[in-house]
N, C-alpha and C positions, 0 to 999 in steps of 0.2 A: 504494500500500500504506500502511495505517495501522499504526503501532507504538505499543503501550501499554507502560506501565512499572508495576511493582509498587510500592505504597505500603508502606514498611517497618513496618507495624503489628505484624508478628510477628517482627521482628528483635530479639533480646535487647539490652537497654540503650538502645534508642531513646527519646529524650525527646520530649515533646510539641512542644517548640520545633523539634527536628530533623525531626519528622514533617511539620509544616506548611511548613517551609522546603523540604523535599523536594518537596512539592506545588507550591510556587511555582516551583522550578527546573524541574520536569517540564513545567509550562505554558510557561515561557519558552523551553525548548529544543524545543518543538514536538511533544511526545508527544500522542497522540490521547486517551489515557485513563489513569487511575490505578486499579489493581486491588488488592484486599485478600484476605488469607487469613483464613479464619474458624475459630477454635478456642474451646473453652470452658476446658479445664484448662490449656492452654499459656499462658505468660506473655505475653499479647499484648493490644493494644487492640481492643475490640469493633469489628467491621467498620463498622457504620452510624455509630457515633460517630466513628471515625477518618475516614470519608469526609465527615462533617459538618464536621469541623475543616478538611479539605482544601477543601471547598466554600467555606468562609468566607474563604479567602485566595486564591481563584482565580476566574476569570470564564468561561473557555472550555472547559477540559479536561474530558473525560468522567469519570464516576465509576462504577466497576464492582465488584460483589461477585463474586469469582471463587474459590469460590462461597460463598454464605451457606447454612449448614446448617439447612435448614427443619425437620427433625424435632426439633431441639434447642430450637425455639421453639414451644411447644405452643399458644400463643394466636395463631391465624392472623389474626384481626381486628386485633390489636395490631401484629403484624408488617406487615400490609398498610398500616396507618395510618402507621407509622414510615417505611416505604419511600416512600409517596406524599408524606409531608411533606418528606422529604429531596429528592425529585424536584422538588417545587414550589419549595422554598426555594433550590434550586440552579439554577433556571431550566430544568428538564427535562433535566438532564445525567445522571441515574442510569440505569444498566442493571442490572437485578436478576437476577443469576445464582443459581440455587438448586441445592443438591445434597443427597444423602441423608446424607452423613457416613460415615466409615469407621474412626473411632477409638473403641475400646470405652471408653477412659477418659473421653471426652467424655460418652457416654451414662450411664456410672456416676455422673458428677458431678451429673446431674440426676435420678438414680434412674429411668432409662428403660431399657427392654429393647432392645438394639441389634437383636436378631433380628426385632423386630416392624416395623422400618422398611419392609421390603418389602411387607408386607400393605397398608399405607396408600398405597403408591405404585403398586400394580398397576392400579387403575382409571385413574390419571393416565397410565400408560404408553401406553395406546391413544389417549387424547386428545392426548398430546404428539406421538405419531407422526403423527397426523392434522394437527396444527398445523404440524409441520415440512414435511409434504407440500404444504401450501398456502402455504408460504413466510412464515408469520406469526411463527415463532420460529427461532432458530439454536441449534445444539447445539455446545458447546465440545468434547465428545468424542462419537464415534459410539456409537449404541446397541449395547450388548453388548461394548464394547471392554475391559471389565474382567474378562471370563470367565477369561482365563489370566494375569491380572496379579498374579503373585506371584514370589518369588525362585527357586522351584523351576524355573521356565521357563528360567533362565539355563543350566542343565545341558544343555538340549536345543536351544538356538538354532542351533548349527551343523548339527544333523541336520534341523531345520525348514527351514533355507535350502536344504539339498540336496534335501529331499523336495518342498517346494512350489515352489521356483524352479529346481531342476535346475542349481544353480551351487555352486561351492566358496566358502566364506566368504573375503572379501578381508582381513579383520582377525581375528586370533586372539581367541577368547573367553578370559576369565580362567578357568583350570581350576576347574570347579565339581563338587562331589560331593554328590549327593542322599543324605541319610542314610537314606531309606526303602529304598534298595538295600542288601541285606545285605553284599555285598562292599565297596561304598563305605563303608558305616558302619564296618566293621571297620578300614578304612584310616584313616578320620577319627578314630576313638577312639584309634588308635595314634599319631596325629600331632596331637593336640589342641593341644599347646604350639607348633605351627608354623603352624596354620591360623587363618582368620577364620571364626567360626560366626555364622550369621544366622538368626533366625526366618523361616520361609517367608512368614508373613503380616505381618512387621514393617514398620514405616514410619518414615521419618525418622531412621534410625540406632538406633531403639529395640531394645534387647535384643541388640545386636551384641557379641560377645566376641572381642577380638583376642588370640589365643593367646600370641604372644611378649610381650605387655604385661600379661598376666593373672597374678594371684596363684595359687598352688597350690590354695588353698581354692576359688577361683572356678572353676578347671578341674575340680575334683572335683565340685562341684555341677553344672556343665555336663554332665559325663559322665553323671550320674544322669538329667538331663533328656532327653538324647539317647537313652539306653537305654530310658527309659520311653515317650517319644513321638517316635520317629525321624522320622515323617512331617512333624513340625513344624520340622525343621531342615535347613539346607543349609550346606555348608562350601566355602570357596574358599581358594586359595593367597593369601598376603598379597602385595599389590602396593605398592611404595613410591611414593607420590605425589610429583610434582614439588613443590618449595617455591618460594615467592616472597617477596621482602622486603615485610614488612607493618608499618606504623606502629601500634604498640600504645598510643599516647598519650604515651609517654615516649621510645621508641627504636624503631629498625627491628629486626625479628627474623624469622627464617625461619618461614613457616607453610605447611602442606600445602594445596595448591589443586587444584581440578579445573575444567575448562572444559566447559560444556554448550552445544552448538549447537542451533538450532531449525530443523528441516527439515519442510516441508509437502509432502505427497504428494497429488496430484490426478490426475484422468484426463479427457482431452478427446478425443472422437472415437475412443475405444478405445485411445489412447496414454497411458501413464503419464507424469506430469511431476513432477519433484522441484525444489523451490525452497528454497534455503538463505537464510533471513531474515538481513538485515544487522544482526543483534543476537545477543548471546551472554550467558551468565551464568557468571561466575567465582565459585565458592564457596570459602570459606576456613575451615580448621579452627581451633579454639581452640588455645592454646599446648599443645604436647606431645601432640597428638591427631592421628589420621589421619581422623577422622570430620568431614566438612564440613557435615553437615545442621544447619540452624538449630535443630532441636529438641534437638540435643546441644551447643549453644553456638556453632555455626558462624556465619559471616557471609558477606558478599558484597563483591566489589571492582568498581569501575568497569571496564568493558571497552571498549576503543576499537577500532573496526573500521577498518582502513586499506584504502583503495581505490586 
C-alpha cells in the first residue's frame, strides 16, 4: 500500500519556508506523494506553484493535484503547458487530478457561471467512463457519488442503514432535524438558541451558526432565513468536542479536535472487504471555536498510529 500526504498549501498561516520543509520531510519519511487542495478565493497557495516549490526541494516523491479545478482555468492550452512543464521539470512525478469545483465563491471571483460547468463536462463524461473501463485512468471518487452529498442526508442515515442493509445502526447519529419538515422546523425555531444550524449545501464550516454562541441579532436573522427557505437548512443538537493540549506558539491551550479515519471498501468475489488505512487526520479548531474546518481557521495535528 502507498500512502500520500497533503501539502499544506491551504492551511492558514503556512509560510513558504514551512511548505517546502514539509515536502522535504514527506520525502524523507517515505510518503508516496504530496497532494494539494485547489481554491481561488480561499487564502491558499496556487496548486501548481506550490507543487513546483515542492519539486525543487525533493527528488523522488510524487506530486498530485487533488484536485485542480479545471473550469476555473479557462485557457486549456495554458493549463496543459503548465502541467506538462511541471511534469518535465520534476522528472515525470506529476499526477494531474482534475475536478469541476463546487464552491460558488470561486466561480464568482472569476465572473463565471457555476451552473454552466456541467454542460462543458457532459461530453467528457462518456469519454472518461470509457477510459476508466480500459484501465487508462483512475477515479478518486466513483461516478455519481455526489448525488446525495449534502447535510440533509444526515437526518436519514439511520433509516438508510435499516432499509438497505437490514441492520440496526451500531453508533448513534447526532440528532438531526430537517427544516423542510414542518414539525421539525417548528421545533428548530423554538430551540434556535440551543441548536447548531447548517446550510444543507454548505462546505467547510461555511454558514454554520452555533446557537449557544450566537448573538441575539444573529439568531433573529437566522430565523428569517429558515422561515423563508426551510429546505436550505438542517439543525443538529450541539455536541461538545473533545479538547487536546495545543501549542499556540507561546503556550499550551485546550483546542477542540476531531479524528477522521480512512476506510476503503472493496469487493472481491462477491464478498465485501473493509480496510482501515494506517493513517488518520486530526483536525483542530481555532481558539474559542468548535469548528475544525480549515476554511474557518482550523488546522491539523500530527497523528501517530500505534501498532
